N, C-alpha and C positions, 0 to 999 in steps of 0.2 A: 400811648397814641395809637389809635387804631388805624390800619392802612385803609386808603381809599379804594374803591373799585379800580380806578385808573391805575394805582399802584400795584394792585393785586393781578391786573391783567398784563402790565409790564413784566411783572415776574413770571406770569404764565407763559408769556413770550419768550423769556429768556430760558425757561425750562425747556421749552420746545427746541429752541436753537441749539441749545447744549445736549439735550438727550433724546431729541425727538418724541417727547412724551406730551401728549395733549390732555391729559388727565386734570391738570390744574385749570386749564381753560374750560374744560367741559364742566368742572364743579363751579364755575362763576356763573353758568347760564341757568337761568330759572327753567324749570321743567316745560313751561309754556312760552318759552321766549319766542317773539316774533321778529323775523329777519326779513325785512323788506328790501327787495333789489331796486336798483335806481330806476328800472324800467317796469317794475312789478311783475317780471316773468321770473318764475322759480322761487318765490317767496317761501319762507320756511315758518312754520307755526308750532315748532317743539324743538327740544333739545337735541332729539334724535335726528330730525331733519337738518338742524343747523349743523351738527357734527358730520352728517352725511355730505353735506355741501363743502365743509372744509376739507375732509379727506378726498372727496372727488378733485377739488382744486389741486390738492398736493400730489395726487395720482397723475394729474396731467402736467406736473412739473412746475407749478407755480411755487416760486421761493418764498418761504415765510422767514423774514428777518425782523429786527425790532423796528417797530414803527414809531412814528412822531405822535405825540399826545398834545392836543390843544385844549386847554381847560382842564377842569378837574371836577370833583363832586360827583353828583348823581348823574349829571349829563355832560359829555365831553365829546370831543371829535378825535377819532383815530385815524390816522394818514398811514396806510401800509406803505413799507419801503418796497417799491418795485423798479426793477432794472427797466422794464418796459411796460407800457399799458397792455392789458389784456385785449385780444382782438375783438372781443365782443362789445367793447366801448366804442361809441360813435367818435367820429374825428374830432367833434367839438369838446370832447372830454378833456378836463383839465387833470384828471386822475381819478382815483377812487377813494372816496373819504367816507368814513363811517361815523355816524352819530350814535353814540352809546348810551343808552338810558338804563339807570338801574335804581333799585330800591331794596332796602333790606340786605345790602350786601350782594344782591344777584342782579345780573344783566337780564332785563325782561324785553328790551326792544333794541334792535340794531337796524339802522336805516342808511342805505347806500345812496351817495350822491355823486355826481360827476363834475360838479362845479363847487369849488372852495367856498365862495360867497353863499350859495344855498345851504352848505352844510353848516357853516358857521351861524348863519340866521337861524337854522332849525335847532341848533343847540343854544340859542340865545347868546351868542358870543360874537355877533357882528358889531 
């Protein structure tokens, strides 16, 4: 049985947590991955831009731990585990949720949401 992208993404998170190695995560990203921020500020349009965003967050001290996954298949929701919400999120934010879309085993789109119901609806999971 072939592992799903959500399975492989979970494994990539585990590799980072255990060894601080992001190569498995990077290999899941399509070279032209689009990562849309919740407010459309700082969107990424390539693997290099997406990885720069991840490294910037890690360098600012954002803790990367095992997330929650809602759904599976080609489109699912990833809920990062955070001790506290990032200061750039508005007070109305319920958290930071990411709709992950994949095809042919690669993540081609990541969309950030600040409301759970909006993320679930965008992933077709409402």
